N, C-alpha and C positions, 0 to 999 in steps of 0.2 A: 153653408160653406160649399163652394164649387169644387168639383174634382178637377185638378189641374191636368189630368190625362184625357179629359173629355173635350173633343173638338166638335161642337154642335154642327157646324156646316159640313165638315168632312164625314161625320158619323151618320148624318141623316140625308144629305143631298148629293153626295159625290156621284153616285151612279143612278140616281133617280131619273126615270124617263117619264115625261109628262106628255100625254097625247091631247092635242087640242082639236076641237072641231074646225074644219076648214070652211071659212067663210070668205066673202070677197074683200075683206079687210083684215089686216094683221097689225097689231100694235107691238112694236119692238121694245117698248120701254121696260118690260119685265125680263128681258134677256141681257146677259152680260155681253160686252163688246166681243169677246172671243167666240161667242156662240152665233153672232149675227150672220156670218157667211153661210154656215150650215143650215140655220133656220130659214133664211131667205131662199136658198136653193131648194130645200125640201118643200117649202111653202109654194114656190112657183110650180114645182112638179105636181103637187097635189091639186093646186088650183087649175092647172092645165087638164088634169085627169077629170076634174069636175066640169070642164068646159066653160069656165068663167071667161067672158070676153074681156073684162076689165077687173083689175084688182087695185086696192089702195094699201100702200105700205106706210105706216106711221112710224117715222124715225125721230121725230122731234125737231125743234128748230136749233137750239144750242149753237155751237160754233160750226156745225156742218160736217163733222167727222162721220157720223152715222149716215148722213145723207150721201156722202161721197162713197162710202163702202157699199151702200145699197145700189147706187147708180152704176158702180163698177160691175157689180154682179148682174144687174139688168142688162147692161150693154153687151155682155158676153153670153147671155142666156139664150138657148135655142128656143125657148118658149115665149120670148118677148119680141113683139113687133116694134113698139116704141114706148116712150115714157115721158112724163112731164110733171111739173109741180101739181099739187093737189087742187089748186084753184081756190077761189074765195070761200066756197062752201065745203071744200074737201080737205082742209088742213093747210092751205097755202103752201109755203116752202117747208113746213113741218111734216109733209107727207108727199109721197111720190105715187102717181097713178101710172100703172103699167098696162098696156094693151097687149093681150096675149094673141099669138098667132096660131093658126090651124091650117093644115093643108086641106084643100078642097077635094 
């Protein structure tokens, strides 16, 4: 019999911080929509610190909501020079490739 006062998600995951290794690709499928903005902004900062010239952000194809959120963030980021679809081998329109900029 389950305890009715027990909320599995709240009791175990509410304040859990998960650190992920920073690579040149991030898959957003495991993040909730309310986390996307903060995750992408932090990812861009960390990728820039690692001097990645290009990163790939996998947001999925779906109906395009996540893609639009990601692209809005990219268009206003100080770390991004330009961005485009992932291409035929990089996820097509289910991923966005961002070219990071650095001062010479």
